[in-house]
Each structure stands twice: as structure tokens, then as C-alpha cells.
N, C-alpha and C positions, 0 to 999 in steps of 0.2 A: 418648904423651899426657903432658901435664905434671902435676905433683903440686900440688894446690890445698890441701894439708894446712893451711897458714897461714890460708887464707880459712875452710876448715872449722872450724878451732880458733876463729877469732874469731866466726863464726856461732854456735858452741856456747857460747861465753862469753856472748854476747849473750842467746841463748835461755835460758841458765841464770838470768841476771839477770832476765829478763822474768818467768820463772816465780816467782821470789822477790819481785819487786814486786807481782805479781798476788796472791800469797799475803798479802803484808803489807797490800795494799789490802782485802782481804776481812777481815783481822783488824781494820783500822781501822773498818770498817763495823760490825762486831759490837761493837767497844769503843764507838763512838759511840751505838749502840743502847742498850748497857747503861748508859752514862753518863746518857742521857735517862730511862731507867727509874729510875735511882738518884736523879736530880733530882726526878722526880715522886713518888718515895717520900719525899722530904724528907731524903735522905742528903746532899745538897749545898746550899749557898746558890746563889742565881742567879750571883753573881760567880764562885764556885768552878767552877760548871758552864761558865760562859762561858770562863773561863781554859783549863780542861781540853779543852773543845770547840775552842777556837782552836789549841791545840797539835796536835790531831788534824787539823783542816783544813789547817794548814800542812804537816804530814808528807804528808798526802794529796796536796795540790798539788805538793809537790817530787817525790813518787814519780810522779805522773801526768806531769809534765814530763820526767822521766828516761825514762819508759815511751815517750813520743813520740820522744824522742832515739834510743832504742834501735831503735824500729821504722823510723825513717828510716835509721839505720846498716845495719840488716839488708836494707833494701831496695836501698840503694846497693851493698853487697856482693853481692847476688843479681844485680843488673844487670851489675856488673862480671864476675862469674863467667860469665854467660851470654855477654857480649861476648867474653871471652877465649876461651871454649869454641867459639864460632862462628869466631873468628879461626883458632884452631888447626885446626879442620876444614877451612877453606879453604885454608890453607897445606898441609896434608897432601894435599888433592885436587891441588893445583898441583904438589906433589912427585911425586905418582904419574902425572903426565902423560908422564913419561920423555922430557921435552923435552931433546934433545942441544944445541940452541942456547941457550947461556947468555943471549945478548942478547935472546931473546924472553922468557925467564923472568924476567929481572931487572925490566923495567918492570911486569910483572904483579904481582911480589911487593912492589915499591915502593909501588905503587898500594893494595895491600891493607893495608900497614903504615900508611900515611897515614890510612886510614879510622879 
């Protein structure tokens, strides 16, 4: 079997970044709530609140976009890993056929490679 260490490492990097993004998104929700409470208590003017709230919304949007990108990348990696694993299993099954005639095995393998 082949070693998919590179794919596993990429997935782990993506997963790690997703965890960080989710944590930061939760922090932003808390920060936005606290900001609203402070505005309601009169600690901020409306303009100050709007400016801070806009910064939070922009960061939230940026993180949400990156989260979507990561989820798409993870999904693509998983599909690619599954396809490679299936291909590898098929090739191994053909190798185990113990076909002595190379002319029979060659077209079968070429057909699988083209898939």
C-alpha cells in the first residue's frame, strides 16, 4: 500500500486551521455581544459602536469565507484519497491474478489507469 502521509498532513493542517477559525468565530460572537451590552450601558457612542461592530463583522465574514474554502479543500482531499485507495486496491487485485500472459494484463491495467 502507498503512503498517503502528505495527504494526511494536509488534512491535519486544514483541520487544525478549522478548529482555530471556529474558536475565533465564537470569540467574535462573545465580543459582539459584549460590545452591544457596553453600548446599551452608554459606554460607547453610536458611531463608536458601529465602527467596532463593522470590524467584527468584517473579520467574521473573512473567517467564514476561509472556513468554506477549507471545507471544500478537505472534501476534495478526501475524494482524491478515496479514489487513489480504490485504484490501488484494483491494481493489487489484478496483480494477484497471477496472469502469466502479459498481453492480457496490459490492456486491463491501462483501462484502469485511464479511469
